[in-house]
C-alpha positions in Angstrom: -24.0 220.3 241.4 -22.9 220.6 245.0 -21.2 223.3 247.1 -18.6 222.7 249.7 -17.2 225.4 252.0 -13.8 225.5 253.7 -13.8 227.9 256.6 -11.5 228.9 259.4 -12.3 228.7 263.1 -12.8 232.4 263.4 -15.4 232.6 260.6 -19.1 233.0 261.4 -20.6 230.0 259.6 -24.1 231.5 259.9 -22.9 234.3 257.6 -20.6 232.3 255.3 -23.1 229.6 254.2 -25.9 232.0 253.1 -23.3 234.2 251.3 -22.1 231.3 249.1 -25.6 230.0 248.5 -26.8 233.5 247.4 -23.8 234.4 245.3 -23.9 231.1 243.4 -27.7 230.9 243.2 -27.8 227.5 244.9 -30.2 226.0 247.4 -29.5 224.7 250.9 -30.0 221.2 249.6 -26.9 221.6 247.3 -24.7 222.5 250.3 -22.3 219.8 251.6 -21.0 219.9 255.2 -18.9 222.9 255.9 -15.3 222.0 256.9 -13.6 224.1 259.5 -9.8 224.2 259.7 -7.4 225.9 262.0 -5.6 228.9 260.6 -2.1 230.0 261.3 -3.0 233.5 262.4 -5.8 235.4 264.1 -7.0 237.2 260.9 -7.9 235.6 257.6 -7.4 237.1 254.2 -10.4 235.2 253.0 -13.5 236.7 254.7 -15.9 234.1 253.4 -13.6 231.1 253.3 -13.3 229.0 250.2 -16.2 227.8 248.1 -15.8 224.6 246.1 -18.3 223.7 243.4 -18.4 220.0 242.4 -20.2 218.7 239.3 -21.1 215.0 239.3 -22.7 215.0 235.9 -20.0 214.3 233.3 -21.8 215.9 230.3 -22.5 219.1 232.3 -18.9 219.2 233.4 -17.6 218.8 229.8 -20.0 221.6 228.6 -18.9 223.9 231.4 -15.2 223.3 230.8 -15.7 224.0 227.0 -17.6 227.2 227.8 -14.7 228.4 230.0 -12.1 227.4 227.4 -14.0 229.4 224.7 -14.4 232.3 227.0 -10.7 232.5 227.7 -10.0 232.2 223.9 -12.4 235.1 223.1 -11.0 237.3 225.9 -7.5 236.6 224.6 -6.0 235.4 227.9 
């Protein structure tokens, strides 16, 4: 399982990376290179950028997707 972060130029990468690592319970070893993009405006509506989790283990991915499907079914959404 790896974490990729998409951030804007105005973001403070030193704050964003630890935020995502902590909130997801990942380690620094699971962090891919953070990609920085130019935004259209000065302010961003996404204060911590975008976190993208990728799962390379097929069995783990299938189990997680089934868990999400069942959760949606139970919640009735």
